[in-house]
N, CA, C and O atoms as a GROMACS GRO file, in nm:
protein
  300
    1UNK      N    1   0.750  -5.138  -1.295
    1UNK     CA    2   0.750  -4.999  -1.279
    1UNK      C    3   0.850  -4.909  -1.274
    1UNK      O    4   0.926  -4.959  -1.191
    2UNK      N    5   0.887  -4.833  -1.302
    2UNK     CA    6   1.005  -4.764  -1.289
    2UNK      C    7   0.950  -4.657  -1.145
    2UNK      O    8   0.834  -4.623  -1.122
    3UNK      N    9   1.083  -4.618  -1.059
    3UNK     CA   10   1.064  -4.564  -0.980
    3UNK      C   11   1.043  -4.431  -1.020
    3UNK      O   12   0.945  -4.367  -0.981
    4UNK      N   13   1.112  -4.393  -1.080
    4UNK     CA   14   1.072  -4.258  -1.203
    4UNK      C   15   0.957  -4.219  -1.224
    4UNK      O   16   0.948  -4.100  -1.253
    5UNK      N   17   0.820  -4.303  -1.220
    5UNK     CA   18   0.717  -4.331  -1.291
    5UNK      C   19   0.575  -4.300  -1.140
    5UNK      O   20   0.453  -4.287  -1.150
    6UNK      N   21   0.665  -4.299  -1.021
    6UNK     CA   22   0.605  -4.290  -0.899
    6UNK      C   23   0.548  -4.146  -0.884
    6UNK      O   24   0.616  -4.047  -0.909
    7UNK      N   25   0.421  -4.140  -0.842
    7UNK     CA   26   0.392  -3.955  -0.808
    7UNK      C   27   0.400  -3.983  -0.690
    7UNK      O   28   0.388  -4.097  -0.644
    8UNK      N   29   0.426  -3.846  -0.607
    8UNK     CA   30   0.437  -3.839  -0.471
    8UNK      C   31   0.368  -3.659  -0.478
    8UNK      O   32   0.400  -3.561  -0.546
    9UNK      N   33   0.253  -3.682  -0.361
    9UNK     CA   34   0.158  -3.560  -0.381
    9UNK      C   35   0.252  -3.475  -0.218
    9UNK      O   36   0.264  -3.525  -0.106
   10UNK      N   37   0.296  -3.353  -0.263
   10UNK     CA   38   0.349  -3.250  -0.187
   10UNK      C   39   0.293  -3.121  -0.163
   10UNK      O   40   0.274  -3.028  -0.242
   11UNK      N   41   0.266  -3.131  -0.028
   11UNK     CA   42   0.204  -3.037   0.057
   11UNK      C   43   0.316  -2.940   0.141
   11UNK      O   44   0.418  -2.990   0.189
   12UNK      N   45   0.284  -2.796   0.153
   12UNK     CA   46   0.346  -2.733   0.251
   12UNK      C   47   0.240  -2.677   0.354
   12UNK      O   48   0.120  -2.655   0.339
   13UNK      N   49   0.314  -2.663   0.451
   13UNK     CA   50   0.200  -2.647   0.606
   13UNK      C   51   0.224  -2.511   0.675
   13UNK      O   52   0.282  -2.500   0.784
   14UNK      N   53   0.185  -2.430   0.618
   14UNK     CA   54   0.240  -2.261   0.651
   14UNK      C   55   0.218  -2.245   0.808
   14UNK      O   56   0.310  -2.190   0.868
   15UNK      N   57   0.127  -2.279   0.868
   15UNK     CA   58   0.080  -2.278   0.978
   15UNK      C   59  -0.056  -2.332   0.984
   15UNK      O   60  -0.114  -2.374   0.883
   16UNK      N   61  -0.116  -2.333   1.126
   16UNK     CA   62  -0.226  -2.396   1.161
   16UNK      C   63  -0.291  -2.273   1.258
   16UNK      O   64  -0.255  -2.167   1.309
   17UNK      N   65  -0.443  -2.385   1.247
   17UNK     CA   66  -0.507  -2.254   1.342
   17UNK      C   67  -0.621  -2.397   1.376
   17UNK      O   68  -0.641  -2.506   1.323
   18UNK      N   69  -0.690  -2.307   1.522
   18UNK     CA   70  -0.854  -2.376   1.540
   18UNK      C   71  -0.967  -2.284   1.544
   18UNK      O   72  -0.955  -2.182   1.611
   19UNK      N   73  -1.036  -2.299   1.504
   19UNK     CA   74  -1.159  -2.211   1.510
   19UNK      C   75  -1.285  -2.287   1.529
   19UNK      O   76  -1.310  -2.405   1.501
   20UNK      N   77  -1.373  -2.179   1.592
   20UNK     CA   78  -1.490  -2.322   1.587
   20UNK      C   79  -1.574  -2.345   1.449
   20UNK      O   80  -1.520  -2.290   1.353
   21UNK      N   81  -1.680  -2.408   1.422
   21UNK     CA   82  -1.705  -2.445   1.294
   21UNK      C   83  -1.813  -2.323   1.290
   21UNK      O   84  -1.847  -2.284   1.178
   22UNK      N   85  -1.863  -2.268   1.393
   22UNK     CA   86  -1.995  -2.159   1.309
   22UNK      C   87  -1.871  -2.040   1.256
   22UNK      O   88  -1.901  -1.982   1.151
   23UNK      N   89  -1.775  -2.012   1.301
   23UNK     CA   90  -1.714  -1.877   1.229
   23UNK      C   91  -1.645  -1.938   1.144
   23UNK      O   92  -1.580  -1.851   1.085
   24UNK      N   93  -1.611  -2.079   1.087
   24UNK     CA   94  -1.568  -2.127   0.959
   24UNK      C   95  -1.638  -2.118   0.885
   24UNK      O   96  -1.589  -2.109   0.773
   25UNK      N   97  -1.827  -2.115   0.897
   25UNK     CA   98  -1.927  -2.149   0.851
   25UNK      C   99  -1.943  -2.006   0.753
   25UNK      O  100  -1.956  -2.004   0.630
   26UNK      N  101  -1.938  -1.882   0.852
   26UNK     CA  102  -1.919  -1.730   0.828
   26UNK      C  103  -1.835  -1.702   0.713
   26UNK      O  104  -1.862  -1.619   0.626
   27UNK      N  105  -1.744  -1.768   0.717
   27UNK     CA  106  -1.608  -1.729   0.653
   27UNK      C  107  -1.668  -1.715   0.497
   27UNK      O  108  -1.748  -1.798   0.456
   28UNK      N  109  -1.618  -1.593   0.405
   28UNK     CA  110  -1.618  -1.627   0.281
   28UNK      C  111  -1.516  -1.577   0.222
   28UNK      O  112  -1.415  -1.560   0.290
   29UNK      N  113  -1.513  -1.542   0.090
   29UNK     CA  114  -1.422  -1.449  -0.015
   29UNK      C  115  -1.355  -1.345   0.064
   29UNK      O  116  -1.430  -1.270   0.128
   30UNK      N  117  -1.229  -1.327   0.074
   30UNK     CA  118  -1.138  -1.241   0.173
   30UNK      C  119  -1.143  -1.269   0.252
   30UNK      O  120  -1.108  -1.164   0.308
   31UNK      N  121  -1.176  -1.397   0.402
   31UNK     CA  122  -1.177  -1.385   0.479
   31UNK      C  123  -1.045  -1.403   0.514
   31UNK      O  124  -0.958  -1.411   0.427
   32UNK      N  125  -1.010  -1.413   0.684
   32UNK     CA  126  -0.849  -1.394   0.720
   32UNK      C  127  -0.868  -1.457   0.821
   32UNK      O  128  -0.936  -1.423   0.918
   33UNK      N  129  -0.786  -1.590   0.799
   33UNK     CA  130  -0.766  -1.676   0.919
   33UNK      C  131  -0.630  -1.667   0.938
   33UNK      O  132  -0.538  -1.666   0.855
   34UNK      N  133  -0.631  -1.658   1.124
   34UNK     CA  134  -0.464  -1.650   1.179
   34UNK      C  135  -0.415  -1.744   1.174
   34UNK      O  136  -0.505  -1.828   1.168
   35UNK      N  137  -0.320  -1.791   1.173
   35UNK     CA  138  -0.236  -1.894   1.174
   35UNK      C  139  -0.168  -1.873   1.288
   35UNK      O  140  -0.174  -1.764   1.345
   36UNK      N  141  -0.066  -2.014   1.351
   36UNK     CA  142  -0.038  -1.973   1.478
   36UNK      C  143   0.177  -1.991   1.423
   36UNK      O  144   0.276  -2.048   1.467
   37UNK      N  145   0.150  -1.928   1.340
   37UNK     CA  146   0.309  -1.890   1.290
   37UNK      C  147   0.330  -1.753   1.243
   37UNK      O  148   0.246  -1.669   1.209
   38UNK      N  149   0.496  -1.744   1.248
   38UNK     CA  150   0.540  -1.605   1.206
   38UNK      C  151   0.612  -1.632   1.037
   38UNK      O  152   0.647  -1.728   0.969
   39UNK      N  153   0.607  -1.483   1.026
   39UNK     CA  154   0.672  -1.467   0.872
   39UNK      C  155   0.770  -1.557   0.856
   39UNK      O  156   0.766  -1.627   0.754
   40UNK      N  157   0.862  -1.572   0.936
   40UNK     CA  158   1.020  -1.638   0.938
   40UNK      C  159   1.000  -1.752   0.996
   40UNK      O  160   1.105  -1.811   1.019
   41UNK      N  161   0.888  -1.814   1.035
   41UNK     CA  162   0.914  -1.990   1.070
   41UNK      C  163   0.923  -2.039   0.960
   41UNK      O  164   0.890  -1.991   0.852
   42UNK      N  165   0.990  -2.183   0.995
   42UNK     CA  166   0.988  -2.247   0.882
   42UNK      C  167   0.872  -2.312   0.865
   42UNK      O  168   0.797  -2.326   0.961
   43UNK      N  169   0.838  -2.366   0.730
   43UNK     CA  170   0.738  -2.448   0.674
   43UNK      C  171   0.755  -2.613   0.693
   43UNK      O  172   0.865  -2.668   0.685
   44UNK      N  173   0.645  -2.677   0.717
   44UNK     CA  174   0.664  -2.795   0.686
   44UNK      C  175   0.634  -2.915   0.567
   44UNK      O  176   0.518  -2.932   0.533
   45UNK      N  177   0.729  -2.987   0.514
   45UNK     CA  178   0.680  -3.023   0.375
   45UNK      C  179   0.643  -3.132   0.411
   45UNK      O  180   0.728  -3.181   0.486
   46UNK      N  181   0.508  -3.235   0.387
   46UNK     CA  182   0.451  -3.307   0.354
   46UNK      C  183   0.478  -3.379   0.231
   46UNK      O  184   0.508  -3.308   0.135
   47UNK      N  185   0.474  -3.521   0.211
   47UNK     CA  186   0.533  -3.599   0.080
   47UNK      C  187   0.385  -3.711   0.138
   47UNK      O  188   0.377  -3.766   0.248
   48UNK      N  189   0.310  -3.715   0.057
   48UNK     CA  190   0.191  -3.786   0.096
   48UNK      C  191   0.143  -3.781   0.217
   48UNK      O  192   0.117  -3.886   0.276
   49UNK      N  193   0.115  -3.616   0.296
   49UNK     CA  194   0.071  -3.649   0.450
   49UNK      C  195   0.175  -3.689   0.521
   49UNK      O  196   0.152  -3.674   0.641
   50UNK      N  197   0.288  -3.736   0.497
   50UNK     CA  198   0.392  -3.761   0.581
   50UNK      C  199   0.512  -3.646   0.614
   50UNK      O  200   0.585  -3.628   0.517
   51UNK      N  201   0.542  -3.573   0.718
   51UNK     CA  202   0.588  -3.472   0.697
   51UNK      C  203   0.777  -3.523   0.649
   51UNK      O  204   0.836  -3.605   0.720
   52UNK      N  205   0.823  -3.480   0.567
   52UNK     CA  206   0.963  -3.525   0.504
   52UNK      C  207   1.069  -3.419   0.506
   52UNK      O  208   1.168  -3.439   0.435
   53UNK      N  209   1.062  -3.294   0.586
   53UNK     CA  210   1.128  -3.168   0.560
   53UNK      C  211   1.076  -3.098   0.580
   53UNK      O  212   0.954  -3.095   0.568
   54UNK      N  213   1.186  -2.959   0.643
   54UNK     CA  214   1.130  -2.839   0.716
   54UNK      C  215   1.187  -2.760   0.584
   54UNK      O  216   1.223  -2.830   0.490
   55UNK      N  217   1.196  -2.628   0.573
   55UNK     CA  218   1.236  -2.528   0.419
   55UNK      C  219   1.194  -2.389   0.509
   55UNK      O  220   1.163  -2.381   0.627
   56UNK      N  221   1.206  -2.276   0.399
   56UNK     CA  222   1.164  -2.150   0.439
   56UNK      C  223   1.103  -2.127   0.303
   56UNK      O  224   1.139  -2.212   0.221
   57UNK      N  225   1.023  -2.038   0.259
   57UNK     CA  226   0.965  -1.978   0.157
   57UNK      C  227   1.044  -1.915   0.092
   57UNK      O  228   1.144  -1.876   0.151
   58UNK      N  229   1.030  -1.887  -0.035
   58UNK     CA  230   1.081  -1.809  -0.123
   58UNK      C  231   1.005  -1.735  -0.191
   58UNK      O  232   0.926  -1.810  -0.249
   59UNK      N  233   0.980  -1.601  -0.222
   59UNK     CA  234   0.891  -1.536  -0.264
   59UNK      C  235   1.029  -1.460  -0.412
   59UNK      O  236   1.129  -1.396  -0.381
   60UNK      N  237   0.986  -1.497  -0.560
   60UNK     CA  238   1.042  -1.443  -0.658
   60UNK      C  239   0.916  -1.393  -0.717
   60UNK      O  240   0.827  -1.473  -0.743
   61UNK      N  241   0.902  -1.273  -0.738
   61UNK     CA  242   0.826  -1.218  -0.793
   61UNK      C  243   0.671  -1.266  -0.771
   61UNK      O  244   0.625  -1.240  -0.660
   62UNK      N  245   0.584  -1.334  -0.866
   62UNK     CA  246   0.474  -1.368  -0.854
   62UNK      C  247   0.456  -1.538  -0.819
   62UNK      O  248   0.348  -1.596  -0.815
   63UNK      N  249   0.597  -1.602  -0.793
   63UNK     CA  250   0.618  -1.696  -0.783
   63UNK      C  251   0.652  -1.738  -0.662
   63UNK      O  252   0.756  -1.685  -0.621
   64UNK      N  253   0.569  -1.863  -0.545
   64UNK     CA  254   0.646  -1.911  -0.439
   64UNK      C  255   0.690  -2.045  -0.453
   64UNK      O  256   0.649  -2.133  -0.529
   65UNK      N  257   0.795  -2.045  -0.351
   65UNK     CA  258   0.881  -2.192  -0.366
   65UNK      C  259   0.906  -2.166  -0.211
   65UNK      O  260   0.875  -2.074  -0.136
   66UNK      N  261   0.988  -2.310  -0.192
   66UNK     CA  262   1.034  -2.343  -0.123
   66UNK      C  263   1.175  -2.431  -0.077
   66UNK      O  264   1.198  -2.549  -0.103
   67UNK      N  265   1.252  -2.343  -0.008
   67UNK     CA  266   1.378  -2.415   0.000
   67UNK      C  267   1.405  -2.493   0.100
   67UNK      O  268   1.355  -2.440   0.199
   68UNK      N  269   1.458  -2.592   0.127
   68UNK     CA  270   1.468  -2.730   0.192
   68UNK      C  271   1.575  -2.683   0.297
   68UNK      O  272   1.683  -2.652   0.247
   69UNK      N  273   1.563  -2.674   0.429
   69UNK     CA  274   1.665  -2.648   0.536
   69UNK      C  275   1.697  -2.775   0.599
   69UNK      O  276   1.811  -2.798   0.639
   70UNK      N  277   1.606  -2.854   0.608
   70UNK     CA  278   1.644  -2.980   0.711
   70UNK      C  279   1.536  -3.096   0.631
   70UNK      O  280   1.418  -3.083   0.599
   71UNK      N  281   1.613  -3.191   0.618
   71UNK     CA  282   1.528  -3.357   0.641
   71UNK      C  283   1.515  -3.386   0.763
   71UNK      O  284   1.588  -3.368   0.860
   72UNK      N  285   1.363  -3.456   0.743
   72UNK     CA  286   1.332  -3.526   0.885
   72UNK      C  287   1.387  -3.681   0.885
   72UNK      O  288   1.428  -3.743   0.788
   73UNK      N  289   1.377  -3.722   1.012
   73UNK     CA  290   1.448  -3.853   1.023
   73UNK      C  291   1.296  -3.951   0.960
   73UNK      O  292   1.181  -3.918   0.988
   74UNK      N  293   1.328  -4.057   0.882
   74UNK     CA  294   1.164  -4.153   0.836
   74UNK      C  295   1.156  -4.223   0.930
   74UNK      O  296   1.235  -4.296   0.990
   75UNK      N  297   1.004  -4.186   0.945
   75UNK     CA  298   0.935  -4.247   1.047
   75UNK      C  299   0.897  -4.405   1.009
   75UNK      O  300   0.835  -4.474   1.089
   0.00000   0.00000   0.00000
């Protein structure tokens, strides 16, 4: 098997929030959940649920991208 054929799931964490379960159950379409981050805060990039980098959100029309600004040490 070639290294090029290995698949990695990439996730980007914009922020976090802790809310009571009853509030989550009342959330419906259009609900807004406030996160603990600000617009210019770096996002956390995860590879297979492990933090690997930090980055900035880039908006280009209707596309959203992440520009990597810092690689995190391997754990």
